[in-house]
Every structure is written in structure tokens, then in C-alpha cells.
C-alpha positions as CSV (number, residue, x, y, z in Angstrom):
1,M,47.1,-5.9,43.1
2,F,47.8,-6.9,39.7
3,W,44.0,-8.1,39.7
4,V,43.4,-4.3,39.7
5,L,45.1,-3.9,36.1
6,L,43.0,-6.5,34.6
7,L,39.8,-5.3,36.3
8,L,40.4,-1.7,34.6
9,P,40.0,-2.8,31.2
10,A,37.1,-5.3,32.2
11,W,35.2,-2.4,33.2
12,A,36.3,-0.5,29.9
13,V,35.4,-3.0,27.7
14,A,32.1,-3.7,29.5
15,G,31.4,-0.3,29.1
16,V,32.1,0.6,25.8
17,A,29.9,-1.9,24.0
18,C,27.2,-1.4,25.9
19,T,27.0,2.6,25.7
20,R,27.0,1.5,21.5
21,L,24.5,-0.8,21.9
22,C,22.2,1.9,23.8
23,L,23.3,4.3,21.4
24,A,22.3,2.0,18.2
25,A,19.2,1.4,19.9
26,V,18.5,4.9,20.9
27,R,19.2,5.7,17.1
28,A,17.0,3.3,15.9
29,A,14.3,4.1,18.0
30,A,14.5,7.4,17.0
31,W,12.6,6.9,13.8
32,D,9.7,6.0,15.9
33,T,9.0,9.7,16.4
34,G,10.0,11.4,13.7
35,P,8.2,13.4,11.0
36,A,6.8,10.9,8.7
37,T,3.4,8.9,9.9
38,T,2.1,8.5,7.0
39,G,0.3,4.6,7.2
40,R,1.1,4.0,10.6
41,D,-2.3,2.6,11.4
42,R,-2.6,0.7,8.4
43,D,-2.5,-2.8,8.1
44,L,0.4,-4.2,6.5
45,T,0.6,-5.8,3.0
46,L,2.8,-9.4,2.7
47,Y,5.5,-7.6,1.3
48,E,5.2,-5.5,4.2
49,A,5.3,-7.7,6.5
50,A,7.9,-9.6,4.8
51,F,10.5,-6.8,4.8
52,L,9.4,-5.5,8.8
53,S,10.1,-9.2,9.6
54,G,13.4,-10.9,7.8
55,G,14.1,-7.5,5.4
56,P,14.6,-8.4,2.0
57,A,15.6,-11.8,1.6
58,R,12.1,-12.4,3.3
59,V,10.1,-10.3,0.7
60,A,12.3,-12.6,-2.0
61,E,11.0,-15.6,-0.1
62,V,7.1,-14.4,0.3
63,T,7.3,-13.7,-3.5
64,L,8.3,-17.0,-4.3
65,V,6.2,-18.6,-2.4
66,S,3.1,-17.2,-3.1
67,M,3.5,-17.7,-7.1
68,A,4.5,-21.3,-6.7
69,R,1.1,-22.1,-4.7
70,Q,-0.8,-19.9,-7.3
71,R,0.9,-22.3,-9.7
72,R,2.6,-19.6,-12.1
73,L,6.3,-20.5,-10.9
74,L,7.3,-24.3,-10.2
75,L,9.6,-24.5,-7.1
76,A,11.0,-28.0,-7.2
77,H,12.4,-29.7,-3.9
78,T,15.8,-30.3,-6.4
79,G,16.4,-26.3,-5.5
80,W,15.4,-25.0,-9.3
81,A,12.6,-22.6,-10.1
82,T,11.0,-22.7,-13.2
83,V,8.3,-20.3,-14.9
84,V,5.1,-21.9,-15.4
85,D,3.3,-18.0,-15.9
86,P,5.6,-15.0,-16.9
87,R,3.5,-12.8,-16.6
88,G,3.7,-11.1,-13.0
89,R,1.0,-9.6,-11.7
90,D,2.8,-6.9,-9.6
91,E,6.3,-5.6,-9.7
92,M,8.3,-8.2,-7.1
93,E,6.6,-10.9,-9.3
94,R,8.2,-9.5,-12.4
95,S,11.6,-9.2,-10.4
96,A,11.6,-12.7,-9.7
97,I,10.6,-13.8,-13.0
98,G,13.7,-11.4,-14.5
99,A,15.9,-12.8,-11.6
100,I,15.1,-16.3,-13.0
101,G,16.4,-15.5,-16.8
102,P,15.3,-15.7,-20.5
103,E,15.2,-19.4,-20.3
104,G,12.4,-19.7,-17.9
105,Q,14.6,-22.0,-15.4
106,S,17.4,-21.0,-12.4
107,R,18.5,-22.3,-9.6
108,I,16.2,-20.6,-6.5
109,A,19.8,-19.2,-4.2
110,P,21.0,-16.9,-6.7
111,V,16.9,-16.0,-7.4
112,R,16.4,-15.5,-4.1
113,A,19.7,-13.4,-4.0
114,A,19.2,-11.4,-6.8
115,L,15.3,-10.8,-6.2
116,A,16.5,-9.4,-2.8
117,A,19.0,-7.0,-4.3
118,A,16.3,-6.0,-6.8
119,D,15.2,-2.4,-7.3
120,S,11.7,-3.5,-6.3
121,V,12.8,-4.3,-2.5
122,R,14.9,-1.1,-2.4
123,G,11.8,0.7,-3.0
124,L,9.9,-1.1,-1.1
125,A,12.0,0.0,2.0
126,D,12.3,3.3,0.9
127,R,8.2,3.9,1.4
128,L,8.5,1.8,4.4
129,V,11.6,4.6,6.4
130,S,9.9,6.9,5.0
131,A,6.4,6.2,6.8
132,G,8.6,5.2,9.9
133,L,7.9,2.2,9.5
134,A,11.1,0.4,9.3
135,V,14.9,1.8,10.2
136,P,17.3,2.3,7.8
137,E,19.7,-0.5,7.3
138,A,22.6,1.1,8.2
139,A,20.6,1.8,11.4
140,S,19.5,-1.9,11.8
141,A,23.1,-2.9,11.3
142,N,24.6,-0.8,14.2
143,V,21.9,-2.4,16.2
144,A,23.6,-5.9,15.3
145,A,27.2,-4.9,15.6
146,G,26.2,-3.2,19.3
147,V,25.0,-6.8,20.6
148,R,28.0,-8.5,18.8
149,Q,29.8,-6.4,20.8
150,V,28.4,-7.1,24.0
151,R,28.5,-10.6,23.7
152,A,32.3,-10.1,23.0
153,A,32.9,-7.7,25.8
154,A,30.9,-10.7,28.0
155,L,33.6,-13.3,27.2
156,V,36.4,-10.7,27.8
157,V,35.1,-9.8,31.1
158,L,34.9,-14.0,31.7
159,A,38.5,-14.0,30.8
160,L,40.3,-11.4,32.6
161,G,38.2,-12.5,35.6
162,A,39.2,-16.2,35.6
163,T,43.0,-14.9,34.6
164,A,42.9,-12.8,38.2
165,L,41.7,-15.6,40.2
166,L,44.1,-18.1,38.6
167,M,47.3,-16.0,38.8
168,P,49.1,-17.2,42.0
169,G,50.3,-15.7,44.5
170,P,48.5,-13.4,47.0
171,T,45.7,-10.8,45.5
172,G,45.8,-8.5,48.3
173,M,42.7,-9.0,48.8
174,P,40.1,-12.5,49.3
175,R,39.7,-14.1,46.0
176,G,35.5,-14.2,47.0
177,L,35.9,-10.2,46.3
178,V,38.0,-10.2,43.4
179,S,35.6,-12.2,41.3
180,L,32.5,-9.9,42.9
181,W,34.5,-7.3,41.9
182,F,34.7,-8.9,38.3
183,A,30.9,-10.1,38.7
184,L,29.8,-6.8,38.2
185,P,31.1,-5.8,34.6
186,L,29.7,-8.7,33.7
187,A,26.5,-8.6,35.3
188,L,26.0,-4.8,33.1
189,T,26.9,-6.7,30.0
190,L,24.4,-9.6,30.8
191,S,22.0,-7.1,31.9
192,C,22.1,-5.6,28.2
193,L,21.6,-8.5,26.3
194,A,18.9,-9.1,28.2
195,I,16.6,-6.3,27.7
196,A,17.9,-6.4,23.9
197,R,16.8,-9.9,23.6
198,I,14.0,-8.5,25.4
199,E,13.2,-5.5,22.7
200,I,13.8,-7.2,19.7
201,H,12.2,-10.4,20.2
202,P,10.1,-12.0,18.2
203,Y,10.8,-9.2,15.4
204,S,13.6,-8.5,13.7
205,P,15.9,-5.1,13.7
206,W,14.4,-4.1,10.3
207,A,11.2,-2.7,11.8
208,S,10.9,0.5,13.6
209,P,8.8,0.3,17.1
210,A,5.8,1.5,14.8
211,G,6.2,-1.0,12.5
212,Q,7.0,-3.8,15.4
213,R,3.3,-2.6,16.6
214,L,1.7,-3.4,13.1
215,L,3.8,-6.3,12.7
216,G,2.3,-7.4,16.3
217,R,-1.4,-7.2,15.1
218,L,-1.1,-9.2,12.0
219,V,0.7,-11.9,13.8
220,R,-1.8,-11.8,16.5
221,R,-4.5,-11.9,13.7
222,A,-3.0,-14.9,11.8
223,D,-2.7,-16.7,15.1
224,R,-6.0,-16.7,15.4
225,A,-7.3,-18.1,12.0
226,G,-5.2,-21.2,13.4
227,D,-3.0,-23.1,10.8
228,G,-3.9,-20.9,7.9
229,A,-5.6,-24.4,5.8
230,G,-8.0,-22.9,3.4
231,D,-6.9,-19.1,4.7
232,E,-4.2,-17.8,1.3
233,R,-3.7,-14.7,2.6
234,S,-3.1,-16.3,6.2
235,Y,-0.9,-18.5,5.3
236,L,1.3,-16.2,3.4
237,A,1.7,-14.0,6.3
238,S,2.6,-16.9,8.6
239,V,5.3,-17.2,6.0
240,A,6.1,-13.5,5.6
241,V,6.7,-13.1,9.4
242,R,8.3,-16.4,10.2
243,G,10.0,-17.4,7.3
244,I,10.7,-20.3,5.2
245,R,10.2,-22.6,8.4
246,A,6.5,-21.8,7.9
247,I,5.7,-23.4,4.9
248,G,3.5,-26.7,5.4
249,E,3.8,-28.4,2.2
250,P,7.9,-30.6,2.6
251,E,8.3,-30.2,-0.7
252,L,7.7,-26.3,-1.1
253,R,10.1,-26.0,2.0
254,A,13.0,-28.5,0.7
255,A,12.9,-26.7,-2.3
256,F,14.9,-23.4,-0.6
257,T,16.8,-25.5,2.0
258,H,17.9,-27.5,-0.7
259,R,21.9,-28.0,-1.0
260,D,23.8,-29.2,-3.8
261,Q,26.3,-32.3,-3.2
262,P,29.3,-32.8,-3.6
263,W,29.8,-34.6,-6.9
264,R,31.5,-38.4,-6.5
265,E,32.8,-41.1,-8.7
């Protein structure tokens, strides 16, 4: 009956992990029923859609791509950003130019990181949270941590179940029934992960349920517009929702994916 001593921690790990994920999801969803209702039935701006889809990093990417498409910023496939027009048209663009620095040229990776941490992006996040369209960063992190914990719990249950089945000597119960007992906490963790996958996909945890509904409306309009050729807003909206993989130009996409190669003699 030693397998029972392995079953108890399997249930404990699975139960604690699933409970934590459910509580984190409930707290994140509570922002949809909070007192703030401003802006829930309006169209999202490109920056708002970018933040709700991918957080601060996505806002930085959309800002840089928009400026590059307008020929006010040169993004080379070698991973360098060069300022062409130093006059930013909004606070995001001014933050991007400031992140590049007074020399007017910088690597794209540090520019993207600095822009994601800029006050303008934090202000955008605060406005979206106040409007009930985004969840705070802490709540988003709690949901992600809960998903990781449930995945780890599923692996622990598998390991404990395998240990119980591979133990030599009699178990006091047919091994088929032993495996069934361990299959129950495993099914609990896997079903919890499946539900989380359905609820989160295809949107990121940055958006509240209200924000996800507005994102869904934007995605449907972008899909109806086709690939966005000749429609700049549809093109940028696709980048805001899907990230740099939606960039059509190979050289522009390479600017974001470029990695320095180690120097060789």
C-alpha cells in the first residue's frame, strides 16, 4: 500500500496548483466587472491594441514599425535604428527618438527595451487598466505563474504515478486500478490547462475580458480587410495584434530578429 503515500502528494500538488490558477483567473476577470466602464464600447487605437495583445514590448514594436513605414525611421536588417525625422508626432514616437539617443542611431534591441519601459507606455497601461480594458501587470503575472505551476504539477503527478507502478513487490491492488487513481489528479491538471488555453487563446493575458472583446472586433475587421496591402491602418493593426511575424517586408522583419554573430578570426 506504499503507493497510497505517493497518491496523497499527487492529489495535493494538483489541487493546490489548480486552485491557485483558478483564483488568479478569477481576480483577473474581476476587472471586467469593476466600476470603470469608460471606453469599453469604442474602437481601440493602434497603441492600445498593441498593449492588450502583447504588452509594452508590442507597443514598442508597433511604434518602430509605424515610424519606419513613414520613412521617419530607418530600421536596417543588420539590427540598427537610425532617426530620419527627429520630430515625433506623439508621445510614443518622442519616446522612441529619445531611446535612440542624441546621436540618432542605436541598436534596435536596447531601443525596444527602453521604449517598452518608457513613461508614455506606463501611462498607456494605467489608462487601459482604469478603463477596465487591461489587467494590472501583477494579475497577468499571477495567471502566467499559475499556468506554469499547473504544468509542473502534471509532471509531478506523472512521475509519482510511474514510481508507484514501477515499484517492485505487491501493491495490494491491481496495477490497473493504481494507474486509474493517479489518472484522476492528472486529468484534473490537464483539464485545467485546457480550460486556461481556451480562455486565453488567441489573446494575451494583458487584456481583460472587455479588452479581449474589443480586440476580437479589431481582428475581425483586419481579417476582412485582407492582407492590408494599400491599407496602412489594417497593416499596422495586424502587427499590433500578431507581432513582428505579421510584418510583410523581409528586411524590416529581419531588423527585429537580427542577432549579432560572435566575431571569429
